[in-house]
DRENBARO-620938 format. One line per 10 residues: number of its first residue (from 1); their letters; for each residue z, y, x of C-alpha. Coordinates in steps of 0.1 Angstrom, whole numbers. Last residue first. Layout:
REM DRENBARO-620938
NUM) A) Z/Y/X; ... $
This chain:
REM DRENBARO-620938
1179) LVCLWDFPCQ) -130/-352/153; -99/-366/137; -81/-333/138; -112/-315/127; -113/-336/96; -77/-327/87; -84/-290/93; -112/-289/68; -147/-283/82; -160/-248/84 $
1169) LIILCCHSIS) -160/-246/122; -179/-279/123; -206/-266/101; -210/-235/123; -212/-257/154; -240/-276/136; -258/-243/131; -254/-233/167; -268/-266/178; -297/-263/155 $
1159) DVLCVLRHSV) -306/-228/165; -306/-239/201; -328/-269/194; -356/-249/177; -384/-275/175; -358/-303/173; -347/-290/139; -345/-322/118; -330/-340/147; -301/-316/148 $
1149) ARCIVALLRH) -296/-318/110; -296/-356/113; -269/-355/140; -248/-332/118; -251/-355/89; -241/-385/110; -212/-366/123; -200/-359/87; -204/-396/79; -182/-404/110 $
1139) PPHPSLMTPE) -156/-379/97; -150/-399/65; -165/-388/32; -146/-401/2; -124/-370/0; -91/-377/-18; -67/-353/-1; -92/-325/2; -95/-295/25; -116/-265/17 $
1129) TLTRTRSQGG) -137/-251/45; -168/-271/34; -164/-256/0; -151/-270/-32; -161/-266/-68; -137/-257/-96; -136/-279/-126; -150/-263/-157; -154/-293/-179; -169/-328/-181 $
1119) PKPETPTRSG) -201/-326/-163; -200/-307/-130; -215/-273/-130; -251/-266/-119; -252/-237/-94; -260/-257/-64; -284/-280/-82; -272/-314/-91; -285/-344/-73; -315/-366/-76 $
1109) GLAKPDSTSR) -334/-348/-50; -317/-319/-34; -336/-288/-41; -366/-278/-22; -389/-285/-51; -371/-257/-71; -371/-267/-107; -334/-265/-111; -334/-230/-99; -324/-218/-65 $
1099) QKKNPLTLSN) -304/-186/-62; -317/-160/-38; -291/-149/-13; -292/-114/1; -298/-110/38; -267/-111/60; -266/-92/92; -253/-104/126; -226/-88/147; -222/-80/183 $
1089) LFRNRVFRTS) -188/-63/175; -193/-27/186; -230/-25/178; -225/-39/144; -199/-13/134; -174/-25/109; -173/-25/71; -150/-24/42; -162/-13/9; -153/-42/-13 $
1079) ALITFPSRDK) -162/-44/-50; -198/-52/-42; -212/-66/-75; -211/-32/-90; -202/-26/-126; -218/-31/-159; -194/-42/-187; -200/-76/-200; -167/-80/-217; -148/-112/-226 $
1069) APKSRLHVSA) -144/-126/-192; -135/-162/-189; -99/-166/-178; -89/-155/-143; -68/-178/-122; -35/-162/-118; -11/-189/-130; -30/-221/-125; -30/-239/-158; -64/-228/-169 $
1059) DDSQDSIECR) -80/-244/-139; -115/-236/-126; -124/-207/-147; -160/-197/-152; -176/-164/-158; -214/-161/-160; -230/-134/-139; -257/-111/-149; -280/-89/-128; -296/-55/-135 $
1049) DDDMIYMNPQ) -289/-40/-101; -290/-4/-112; -267/-11/-142; -241/-22/-117; -230/-58/-115; -194/-67/-120; -168/-89/-105; -137/-81/-126; -140/-112/-148; -138/-133/-116 $
1039) SESESNHRSS) -149/-169/-121; -184/-158/-111; -173/-151/-76; -156/-184/-72; -182/-205/-90; -211/-188/-72; -196/-191/-38; -187/-228/-44; -222/-235/-56; -236/-221/-25 $
1029) TSESNLSLTS) -211/-240/-5; -228/-271/-18; -212/-297/-39; -178/-313/-31; -187/-348/-44; -222/-355/-32; -230/-323/-12; -213/-330/21; -225/-366/21; -259/-354/30 $
1019) PVSSLESTMQ) -288/-377/21; -313/-358/44; -342/-335/35; -320/-308/19; -297/-305/48; -313/-275/65; -323/-258/32; -289/-260/17; -272/-251/49; -294/-220/53 $
1009) TEVEEPTVPW) -287/-208/18; -250/-213/20; -247/-198/55; -266/-167/42; -243/-162/12; -210/-162/30; -182/-183/17; -149/-165/10; -118/-187/12; -102/-172/-9 $
999) LTRRSHRVAD) -112/-164/-45; -134/-134/-49; -113/-105/-63; -124/-79/-37; -160/-89/-46; -183/-101/-19; -208/-82/2; -187/-68/31; -206/-43/51; -228/-42/82 $
989) WGYQKLVECG) -239/-11/101; -270/-13/124; -290/16/109; -311/-7/87; -279/-24/77; -267/9/62; -297/10/38; -292/-26/28; -255/-21/22; -262/10/1 $
979) QRTKAMVGIV) -287/-10/-20; -260/-36/-26; -237/-10/-39; -202/1/-26; -215/6/10; -217/43/3; -180/44/-1; -175/26/32; -198/51/49; -174/78/36 $
969) YVCTGRISLV) -143/61/50; -158/58/85; -171/93/83; -136/105/76; -124/86/107; -151/102/128; -141/136/115; -105/129/126; -118/124/161; -132/159/165 $
959) ECHQALALID) -158/154/192; -182/138/168; -202/110/185; -201/78/165; -191/88/130; -209/121/134; -241/102/142; -237/80/111; -233/111/89; -265/126/104 $
949) PIVNEEQLLN) -284/93/99; -274/94/62; -287/129/57; -323/120/51; -326/144/21; -346/119/2; -323/92/13; -293/111/1; -309/116/-33; -318/79/-35 $
939) LGWNSSGING) -282/70/-28; -272/91/-58; -292/70/-82; -281/38/-64; -244/47/-69; -217/55/-43; -240/78/-24; -229/108/-44; -193/99/-36; -201/98/1 $
929) LAWLAAKLQK) -220/131/0; -189/148/-16; -166/132/9; -187/144/38; -191/179/24; -153/182/20; -147/169/55; -172/195/69; -154/223/50; -121/211/64 $
919) IGEWSDLMPS) -134/212/99; -147/247/94; -113/258/81; -96/241/110; -117/263/134; -140/256/163; -157/226/145; -183/246/125; -207/219/114; -244/225/112 $
909) RVTYSLDPVV) -259/192/102; -231/182/79; -229/217/63; -267/217/58; -264/183/41; -239/197/16; -263/225/6; -293/201/4; -272/176/-18; -261/202/-43 $
899) SQAELLHCGT) -294/218/-50; -283/226/-85; -313/210/-100; -307/178/-80; -271/177/-91; -282/180/-128; -310/154/-123; -283/130/-109; -261/136/-140; -290/128/-163 $
889) KDHVLQGYLH) -297/96/-144; -261/83/-149; -237/70/-124; -245/100/-102; -223/123/-123; -191/104/-116; -194/105/-78; -203/142/-80; -171/151/-99; -149/130/-76 $
879) VPLYVNPRQL) -123/104/-88; -98/94/-62; -107/65/-39; -81/38/-41; -53/40/-16; -35/6/-19; -2/0/-2; 0/-30/21; 38/-33/22; 54/1/18 $
869) RQNSRRVYND) 74/14/46; 110/25/39; 124/50/64; 115/78/40; 103/114/45; 105/143/22; 86/175/28; 105/204/12; 80/225/-8; 94/213/-41 $
859) GDVPKRYTTL) 68/215/-68; 83/188/-90; 87/162/-62; 72/167/-27; 50/138/-16; 64/113/9; 57/112/46; 69/81/65; 34/73/76; 4/52/65 $
849) AENLLEEILD) 5/52/27; 19/87/23; -5/101/49; -34/84/32; -26/98/-2; -20/133/13; -53/130/31; -71/121/-1; -56/150/-21; -61/176/7 $
839) VYKLNYEKQW) -98/167/10; -102/169/-28; -87/203/-28; -116/214/-5; -142/201/-30; -121/216/-58; -125/252/-45; -158/269/-49; -184/241/-53; -160/222/-74 $
829) RELQKSVYGR) -153/252/-97; -190/258/-103; -198/222/-111; -167/221/-133; -180/251/-154; -214/235/-158; -199/202/-170; -175/216/-195; -200/235/-216; -186/219/-248 $
819) ENLYSFGKPI) -218/199/-254; -217/187/-218; -183/171/-223; -192/148/-252; -227/142/-238; -213/131/-205; -188/108/-222; -214/90/-242; -238/88/-213; -212/70/-190 $
809) SLFRLLLLLG) -198/82/-157; -190/117/-171; -160/105/-190; -143/97/-156; -141/135/-151; -113/137/-177; -91/114/-155; -96/138/-126; -87/168/-147; -55/151/-159 $
799) KDGLHSLAPK) -46/146/-122; -53/182/-115; -29/195/-140; -15/174/-169; -16/201/-195; -55/200/-196; -55/163/-206; -59/165/-244; -73/131/-255; -106/125/-272 $
789) LQILAHLNAK) -97/91/-288; -133/79/-287; -135/88/-250; -105/67/-244; -120/37/-262; -152/40/-242; -132/40/-210; -112/10/-222; -144/-10/-228; -158/1/-195 $
779) DECAEDLIDL) -130/-14/-176; -119/6/-145; -107/31/-171; -75/11/-173; -65/21/-138; -67/58/-146; -50/52/-179; -21/35/-161; -18/66/-138; -18/89/-168 $
769) AEMSVAKSHD) 8/69/-186; 31/70/-155; 26/108/-153; 35/112/-189; 66/91/-185; 79/108/-154; 72/142/-169; 96/134/-198; 86/154/-229; 61/127/-238 $
759) HLQTVLLEMG) 26/141/-245; 7/116/-223; 26/88/-239; 4/91/-270; -26/85/-249; -10/53/-236; -3/40/-271; -40/47/-281; -52/29/-250; -31/-2/-259 $
749) WNSFFEVGAR) -45/-5/-294; -82/-13/-294; -87/-13/-256; -61/-39/-252; -82/-63/-274; -67/-94/-258; -40/-92/-232; -56/-92/-197; -25/-97/-176; -34/-65/-158 $
739) LLVRLHKTAY) -34/-44/-190; -3/-61/-204; 16/-54/-172; 3/-18/-172; 16/-14/-208; 50/-26/-194; 52/7/-174; 51/26/-206; 79/4/-220; 99/10/-188 $
729) LRCVDTSATL) 95/48/-191; 104/48/-228; 134/26/-221; 148/49/-193; 141/81/-213; 160/67/-243; 143/53/-274; 121/69/-300; 86/71/-286; 77/41/-266 $
719) IKSLIVRALG) 104/20/-283; 88/28/-316; 54/18/-304; 66/-14/-290; 84/-23/-323; 52/-15/-342; 32/-36/-318; 55/-66/-325; 53/-59/-362; 16/-69/-364 $
709) DRSYDLTSVA) -18/-67/-349; -23/-97/-328; -23/-101/-290; 10/-82/-287; 34/-112/-280; 70/-102/-275; 86/-110/-242; 88/-79/-220; 94/-53/-248; 123/-74/-262 $
699) LKLVADQNKV) 138/-79/-228; 136/-42/-219; 151/-33/-253; 181/-56/-248; 187/-42/-213; 184/-6/-224; 209/-10/-253; 231/19/-243; 221/40/-273; 209/26/-306 $
689) SSLNLLCQFL) 174/37/-319; 155/6/-306; 183/-16/-319; 174/-10/-355; 138/-19/-349; 149/-51/-331; 169/-61/-361; 140/-53/-384; 118/-75/-363; 143/-104/-365 $
679) SCKELLKVAN) 147/-101/-403; 149/-139/-408; 118/-139/-431; 99/-117/-406; 107/-142/-378; 96/-170/-401; 63/-152/-407; 58/-148/-370; 64/-186/-366; 33/-192/-387 $
669) PNASLTGLFL) 12/-168/-366; 24/-182/-333; 28/-159/-303; 59/-143/-318; 77/-177/-316; 72/-180/-278; 84/-144/-274; 115/-152/-294; 123/-182/-271; 117/-159/-241 $
659) FYHQSLTTLL) 141/-135/-257; 167/-162/-257; 164/-160/-219; 188/-131/-218; 216/-155/-229; 211/-173/-196; 240/-153/-181; 243/-124/-156; 226/-94/-170; 233/-101/-206 $
649) GNSQLCRDPK) 269/-107/-198; 274/-76/-178; 257/-53/-203; 274/-68/-233; 252/-91/-253; 267/-123/-239; 301/-109/-245; 294/-106/-282; 297/-71/-296; 330/-58/-309 $
639) LGSTSSLWAV) 324/-27/-331; 291/-40/-344; 256/-30/-333; 255/-58/-307; 264/-84/-333; 230/-81/-347; 215/-99/-318; 237/-130/-322; 230/-130/-359; 193/-129/-351 $
629) MDKVLEELYA) 197/-158/-327; 216/-179/-353; 190/-171/-379; 162/-182/-354; 179/-215/-347; 185/-224/-383; 149/-214/-392; 136/-236/-364; 156/-266/-376; 144/-261/-412 $
619) QGDEDSEILF) 108/-256/-402; 106/-287/-381; 96/-310/-409; 74/-283/-424; 52/-279/-394; 62/-301/-364; 40/-281/-341; 64/-252/-344; 94/-275/-336; 77/-287/-305 $
609) QIFQCGVVTL) 69/-252/-294; 105/-242/-297; 115/-273/-277; 90/-264/-250; 105/-230/-247; 140/-246/-244; 126/-271/-218; 115/-241/-198; 149/-225/-202; 168/-256/-191 $
599) QRAKPHDLEL) 146/-260/-161; 151/-224/-149; 188/-226/-153; 193/-260/-137; 209/-248/-104; 229/-221/-122; 220/-187/-108; 216/-171/-142; 250/-182/-153; 256/-205/-182 $
589) AAYLKSSPKY) 272/-191/-213; 241/-190/-235; 233/-227/-230; 267/-238/-243; 279/-209/-264; 276/-229/-296; 269/-197/-315; 239/-190/-293; 221/-222/-305; 205/-240/-275 $
579) FYLLRRVFKH) 229/-270/-273; 232/-274/-311; 194/-275/-314; 190/-301/-286; 215/-324/-303; 198/-318/-337; 164/-326/-322; 175/-359/-307; 193/-368/-339; 161/-362/-357 $
569) MQEDKNNRLN) 142/-385/-333; 169/-411/-337; 165/-410/-375; 129/-420/-373; 105/-400/-394; 80/-396/-365; 47/-381/-375; 59/-348/-390; 89/-346/-366; 65/-345/-336 $
559) VNPWKLITAI) 47/-369/-313; 9/-367/-311; 10/-367/-273; 45/-365/-258; 52/-330/-247; 88/-329/-261; 94/-364/-247; 83/-354/-212; 106/-323/-213; 135/-346/-223 $
549) LLWNWDLNQK) 126/-369/-194; 129/-340/-170; 162/-330/-187; 179/-363/-181; 212/-353/-197; 241/-346/-174; 241/-309/-182; 248/-317/-219; 278/-338/-213; 281/-353/-248 $
539) HNLIQSDRLN) 263/-385/-239; 250/-411/-264; 219/-397/-279; 209/-373/-251; 210/-400/-225; 173/-394/-217; 171/-431/-211; 176/-438/-249; 149/-414/-260; 126/-427/-232 $
529) LMLAEETDKI) 130/-462/-246; 123/-450/-281; 91/-434/-269; 80/-464/-250; 85/-486/-280; 65/-464/-302; 36/-464/-279; 15/-438/-262; 26/-446/-228; 34/-416/-206 $
519) AYIDRHLRTH) 40/-424/-169; 72/-407/-158; 70/-384/-128; 54/-358/-149; 21/-346/-136; 19/-312/-120; 11/-277/-132; 30/-281/-164; 16/-271/-198; 37/-245/-215 $
509) TERRHHSSAS) 11/-226/-235; -12/-255/-240; -9/-254/-278; -20/-218/-277; -56/-227/-266; -76/-196/-273; -49/-172/-261; -41/-196/-233; -46/-171/-204; -28/-143/-221 $
499) QRVIHDLYLS) 2/-164/-232; 3/-179/-198; 4/-146/-180; 30/-132/-203; 53/-163/-200; 49/-163/-162; 60/-127/-162; 91/-136/-181; 98/-168/-163; 103/-148/-132 $
489) HPKPGQKKKD) 85/-157/-99; 50/-151/-110; 25/-168/-87; 6/-153/-57; -26/-171/-46; -32/-208/-47; -58/-205/-19; -34/-187/3; -9/-215/0; -35/-241/9 $
479) HFRKLHNVAA) -45/-222/41; -8/-218/51; -4/-256/48; -35/-261/69; -23/-236/94; 10/-255/96; -9/-288/103; -30/-271/130; 2/-256/145; 19/-290/146 $
469) SARLRKEQPI) -11/-304/166; -10/-274/190; 28/-278/195; 23/-315/202; -4/-309/228; 18/-283/245; 47/-307/247; 24/-335/259; 11/-315/289; -27/-311/290 $
459) DFSAAMNILS) -54/-336/298; -46/-357/268; -68/-334/246; -66/-336/208; -42/-308/199; -53/-286/227; -90/-291/218; -81/-283/181; -65/-250/192; -95/-241/213 $
449) PLCHLHHSHS) -117/-250/183; -96/-226/162; -102/-196/184; -139/-197/175; -130/-183/141; -130/-149/157; -168/-150/156; -164/-139/120; -183/-106/125; -214/-117/105 $
439) HPLITNAMHL) -190/-127/78; -183/-90/70; -146/-83/74; -121/-77/45; -114/-112/31; -122/-136/59; -106/-113/84; -75/-110/63; -72/-148/60; -77/-152/97 $
429) LEGLLIIARV) -52/-124/103; -26/-140/80; -30/-174/95; -26/-161/131; 5/-141/120; 20/-172/104; 13/-192/135; 27/-165/158; 59/-162/138; 64/-200/141 $
419) SVQDESSTVV) 57/-199/178; 83/-172/184; 111/-192/167; 99/-225/183; 99/-211/218; 65/-203/233; 36/-221/249; 13/-235/222; 17/-207/196; 17/-179/222 $
409) EVLGELLGSS) -15/-192/236; -31/-194/202; -19/-159/196; -37/-146/227; -69/-162/215; -65/-144/181; -59/-111/198; -89/-113/221; -100/-76/224; -127/-81/198 $
399) IFASLVLALY) -101/-94/174; -80/-63/179; -109/-39/173; -121/-59/143; -86/-57/128; -83/-20/133; -116/-14/116; -109/-37/87; -74/-23/83; -87/12/78 $
389) NEMLDPRSRA) -115/2/54; -90/-19/35; -66/11/33; -95/32/18; -98/10/-12; -132/15/-27; -135/11/-65; -157/-19/-74; -131/-41/-91; -101/-19/-97 $
379) RHPLIVKAEA) -79/-37/-122; -52/-41/-97; -40/-77/-91; -9/-91/-107; 19/-100/-83; 32/-67/-70; 28/-45/-100; 38/-75/-121; 72/-77/-104; 80/-40/-110 $
369) AVFGDSLRWS) 71/-41/-147; 89/-74/-151; 123/-60/-141; 123/-25/-125; 161/-23/-122; 190/-37/-143; 168/-67/-153; 162/-76/-116; 128/-72/-101; 138/-45/-77 $
359) DQCRSPDVSL) 160/-69/-58; 130/-90/-48; 123/-126/-57; 97/-144/-36; 62/-142/-50; 48/-123/-21; 57/-152/1; 69/-139/35; 103/-156/35; 88/-188/21 $
349) LAEAFDQTVI) 65/-191/52; 96/-187/75; 115/-214/56; 85/-238/57; 79/-231/94; 115/-241/103; 125/-227/137; 138/-195/122; 138/-157/126; 128/-144/92 $
339) PLPLRFIEYF) 91/-136/86; 79/-100/90; 59/-88/60; 24/-77/70; 12/-41/72; -13/-48/99; 3/-26/125; 38/-38/114; 30/-75/120; 14/-66/153 $
329) VEMLGKRVEM) 43/-47/166; 68/-73/155; 48/-100/173; 48/-77/204; 86/-76/205; 88/-114/203; 62/-118/230; 81/-93/253; 114/-111/250; 97/-145/253 $
319) NPICLLGILS) 80/-137/286; 54/-164/292; 25/-140/301; -6/-148/280; 6/-125/252; 8/-96/277; -29/-94/277; -29/-84/241; -8/-53/249; -29/-43/279 $
309) QIGSNGTRCL) -61/-48/260; -48/-25/232; -39/2/258; -74/3/272; -86/-9/306; -123/-6/297; -137/2/263; -117/25/240; -91/9/217; -60/30/226 $
299) NIIGSWSRFA) -79/63/226; -99/56/194; -70/42/175; -46/70/185; -71/97/176; -78/80/143; -41/79/133; -19/51/121; -24/31/153; -4/57/172 $
289) AVIAMRSSLF) 24/54/146; 25/16/153; 27/22/190; 54/48/187; 76/26/165; 72/-3/189; 80/19/219; 112/31/203; 123/-4/193; 115/-18/228 $
279) RAERDEKLQS) 134/11/244; 165/2/223; 162/-34/233; 159/-24/270; 191/-2/267; 210/-31/252; 199/-54/281; 207/-28/308; 241/-19/295; 260/-41/319 $
269) EATDANHRYH) 237/-31/347; 246/5/343; 218/30/335; 216/56/362; 179/53/368; 171/61/332; 142/45/313; 143/13/334; 112/-8/332; 112/-39/353 $
259) FDTFPALIQE) 89/-59/330; 65/-29/328; 39/-36/301; 63/-37/272; 87/-8/279; 57/11/293; 35/11/262; 46/46/251; 35/59/285; -1/50/277 $
249) LEVDNRVYQR) -4/83/257; 1/105/288; -15/86/316; -48/69/308; -64/103/301; -42/134/308; -35/155/277; -42/192/281; -79/188/279; -76/173/244 $
239) THPHNLLHLV) -66/207/230; -101/222/227; -117/188/222; -97/182/190; -78/150/180; -60/144/213; -37/174/206; -28/159/172; -20/126/188; 5/143/211 $
229) TTILAENIRS) 23/159/181; 20/126/162; 41/109/189; 70/133/183; 69/132/145; 67/94/144; 98/91/166; 117/116/144; 109/96/113; 114/62/129 $
219) LQCDIVSKLI) 148/69/144; 151/50/177; 144/80/199; 146/79/237; 111/64/241; 96/92/221; 118/117/240; 100/108/272; 67/114/254; 79/149/243 $
209) TSLGGRRAVV) 92/157/278; 59/146/293; 41/169/269; 63/198/279; 53/199/315; 53/237/319; 15/238/319; 13/216/288; 37/237/268; 20/270/275 $
199) EPNKLALECV) -14/256/268; -5/238/236; 1/271/217; 3/263/180; 8/225/179; 27/225/212; 50/252/199; 60/231/170; 66/201/193; 87/223/217 $
189) IAIAARVMRD) 107/236/187; 114/200/176; 124/191/212; 149/220/213; 164/211/180; 167/175/191; 185/185/224; 209/210/208; 238/186/207; 238/183/244 $
179) REQLGDTGVA) 252/150/255; 244/157/292; 222/127/294; 205/137/261; 200/173/273; 181/164/304; 145/167/292; 148/185/259; 172/211/273; 149/217/303 $
169) ILSNTVSSPF) 119/219/280; 136/246/259; 146/266/289; 111/264/305; 95/275/272; 118/305/271; 105/317/304; 69/308/295; 68/335/269; 53/329/234 $
159) LLANVTIMKR) 25/354/228; 1/327/215; 28/316/191; 26/348/171; 50/356/142; 60/320/135; 66/311/172; 87/343/176; 107/333/145; 112/299/160 $
149) VLRLAQTREG) 127/314/192; 150/336/171; 163/305/154; 168/289/187; 188/319/200; 209/320/168; 218/283/173; 225/289/210; 250/316/201; 267/295/174 $
139) ENSQQIDICR) 268/265/197; 285/282/226; 299/249/239; 268/240/257; 270/270/280; 245/297/293; 212/279/290; 200/291/255; 216/325/259; 200/329/293 $
129) SILYDVQLRL) 167/321/279; 171/348/253; 181/372/281; 149/363/299; 129/369/267; 142/404/264; 117/414/291; 110/450/277; 74/440/274; 85/408/256 $
119) VKQLVSSDRI) 103/428/229; 75/453/226; 49/425/222; 71/410/195; 72/443/176; 34/444/177; 30/408/167; 48/412/134; 83/413/119; 107/411/148 $
109) LYRLARLGAA) 137/432/137; 153/404/117; 153/381/147; 165/409/170; 196/414/148; 203/377/149; 201/376/186; 225/406/188; 249/389/164; 249/358/187 $
99) RVEKAENLLA) 256/380/217; 284/396/199; 299/363/190; 295/350/226; 317/378/239; 309/390/274; 281/413/262; 248/411/279; 229/402/247; 244/432/230 $
89) LRLCIIIEEY) 227/454/255; 193/443/243; 201/457/209; 200/492/224; 167/486/242; 152/470/211; 161/501/190; 146/525/216; 114/504/219; 111/502/181 $
79) TFGFKEECHG) 111/540/179; 140/558/164; 146/580/133; 146/547/114; 130/561/82; 97/568/100; 97/533/116; 96/516/82; 106/479/84; 126/476/52 $
69) ISILLKVFNN) 152/501/39; 177/476/26; 170/445/47; 171/466/79; 204/482/68; 220/448/61; 208/436/95; 222/467/112; 255/462/94; 258/428/110 $
59) LHGLKRMNSV) 253/445/144; 279/471/135; 305/445/125; 300/426/158; 304/458/177; 336/464/159; 348/429/168; 338/435/204; 360/465/206; 346/500/211 $
49) GHPKTVNQLI) 361/523/237; 340/513/266; 303/503/273; 291/521/242; 256/507/233; 266/490/201; 286/520/189; 257/544/194; 232/519/179; 252/516/147 $
39) ERLNDSPETF) 258/554/143; 222/562/149; 212/536/123; 234/552/97; 221/586/105; 185/573/102; 193/556/69; 204/588/52; 204/582/15; 217/548/21 $
29) SFPTVTCDFV) 251/562/32; 265/529/46; 302/521/46; 322/530/77; 327/512/110; 348/534/132; 333/550/162; 331/585/149; 299/603/157; 295/635/177 $
19) DCLRNLNSSY) 310/627/210; 292/593/213; 259/610/207; 260/624/242; 259/589/255; 226/582/239; 203/595/266; 224/578/292; 219/545/273; 181/547/279 $
9) ECTTRTAAT) 184/546/317; 212/520/316; 191/497/294; 161/498/318; 184/488/347; 198/459/327; 164/445/317; 152/447/352; 182/425/363 $
């Protein structure tokens, strides 16, 4: 070869050196590096007389010498060309160890582009390719070759030779069939090279190799990295040219779209099914990863024969294998839990219930803190959730492509297992669309009439009709379950929620959600009869007692020991007392998974409440029980603790539920005195300093009542500061539970505890407290309390800075920071660096939510990845300096004086998209403008600069697709206020106008107003009992204590609660903090979805002449309490209005609008679509 000829020419000049230097390997003389180097090169280039082992030693010494003296050509005594020529000979040696050492020496020698150019000019790249291809068994040599290749890419990827590229692509293409262990390393290097020099990879066919490897890989992390490489090339116009439209990216759909797909032609028939399942899995991972990026979404959802239309079209083809695979794809795209494979709809629905028990909720793991983080809603009311923006756009694209109609076809023409999954997916998507999409885009509801037609038509096969009818019933059941919302699974979280909800009515703490099966008769004879039938007086087998009847007796109206002196009642109490006492070891010894465990614990809590209400007559029994529990607890500090208090016993038996009894007692002022008398609190204080009592302290923290100032808060404070790291972290997490549960006066005491935790020596504890404080500051009362405490946050890094910026959103906090010169310093820092850091922060949060990426821990640069995907993670918009300043007029004037908006607008209007630095600058400007537009004051600044049309133009036409995605998020931030929605509507963009916490189903404002006016002149049966939809919308939105109005809007909303017994219904709000009415920031493009806009609803007063005569106004509550109103979409079991009355109303509405017949028909169709499922079945 040319390399060999050049080596021979230079080796002749070095042959004379062989007579001078000894060939033995001697230690270095570092004072003369040139002589040492001369000796090394001489021995390496000798064709004879030097063994391979000596050459190997000299090459290793060359690396040591290079590390010692550095890359200084003057010290070498040789030029780089001469050194490279000598080292090149090592790559032609017959020994693989010498060749590997030569590759290693070259890797250390290449330090910059100039050296790399010399290496390539001397054609060493062909020898490197030879080392890669020579033999699979030479793993050491090939490993050194691949490491050298990566060093070349790192130094200058634009100089990378095509010869080595061919070798890497060859290994990546055929290595899997040849069982080459280097195939993944080669593919990884090709992907890295494609990001830095896509031209050399594309021209050599490397992109096809990458996509082929995508279908070959069933590991989600690797699969995601491969497809993301192609998506990155599609993002920028400079690299998009290397990816062929309609060819490259669509290859990942082939296993689904090609029924005869065979990845390898030589696959045996016996392995064809297994191979096809593997390709389905790889394709599913790739499709989901593609929909996690803006370049993937835009390319797969473009108009015409797009990838999304190909996938949805497959639903109409009766191939059960493909349908099953597509169901899994759709579930994962929309971040929905996948139901188990079953033919029973109830079982499948239960498997996706968010309230189902999870392993992380066990006492030995996250316990109540982990459960509450899933069940209880986040305190953010108006803060935009970027994940909702993303899901809204993807959902609108799928709905526009006919996904819901395709699911209806799957439901009515598939096997039961596939049909059940399709029904749940259909219900989830309808629920999601009603929640995160504007109502003007709810044309997807038209899929339900087609389902109803199938259920009612006799022109189709009976089997299909029965399937459609069953689907309607299942959807109604799903509808009802969604209306109920998630409920606590554990009795501990249920106890916390109930205590918080019934703080004003503590006697109703344990009211049941349904009626007792026994009719309660307020007579002495009935009570005695029930006492006898409960079998508690004459049977000693405790578990055979009628516990349901016992619970009924304990809740009997006006029945307690004070009013009933009968001996049988006291015997009844003594029997129960003996059963529940820890010393009797009856209740305490039962296992947690006992069939009656939950019922026995609930009855026990009711028994405690019964004794509390009995006053002095029940005091003796109650004191006896408490003393027994305290003695049981005290035994843990002894030498031989009771088995129930040992770690295994407490984790597996009902003894842990004694803390629920103590929690019930701690919620009553009189019972608290008894607990103090029996030294319970002192016992818990002693346990808080004892090691290996994590389970006991977790239970104590999770059950005590903190609504009143007392010893319970003292115990919590001590556990937060004096216990082990595990207990301190759990107690800190429990403060989030109390915050979300709405414990009274949390701002008065809870914020102080959280500020104390910021200084904990454990970083995990301090970061958890910081995160909880960030959530707590969503409530103005908590924010005022935090400002009053004046915490030190500088030691917490950037996250502490973001929390401090929240102070600027209210005048008190702005004055506090401005007096210290903090505001001016932060303005300067944000303009210089923090705006760019903000882009990195948001994109890291999105990457962690959408991909397998996980943030490095404790400054570790290693990028961690996880196979576990979070279910619907939230990405709430981080705090921005400009976004906080614009909440006050003073801050807006400050931004105006600094000319912040004009400077940012110039960046938006004159973007530099040729470099990644310019793209990042544009993103920083967009996020800054979006945060400024998040308030009415700031929105006025954007309108004055007229920059909103420029942002919308970038969202639709920017060549860099990731910029379009950023604009989508930014527009959602600007839609946070009602004024922002109105401004965007003028440009053809529509936004969600209801609170994120509005109870489902959401009723649109425009439909309410139109329906009221349309049917006001007729005696509508729709408004007699269920009231108007306007009333429903008001009641649902007003019942949310987190649905706020911003100061700019100057509105007030009264809070109502429909049912105090429902677990997660919000209690009446106690604060009137000003927030935005529009908590959601999701939106979709009007032009894309043929949408309508919604004008603001104007509530009608009682004096309005257009109001219904003789009936309540839409906003007037029913007499007799705060009963929740119903909507037309809400089914009822006791509705007095049959379908023929509904048809009569529809006909009158049509006749009332004969002048505009088309509008009337469409309006009546809308009424039909909002009817309950049971009415539609009859219709």
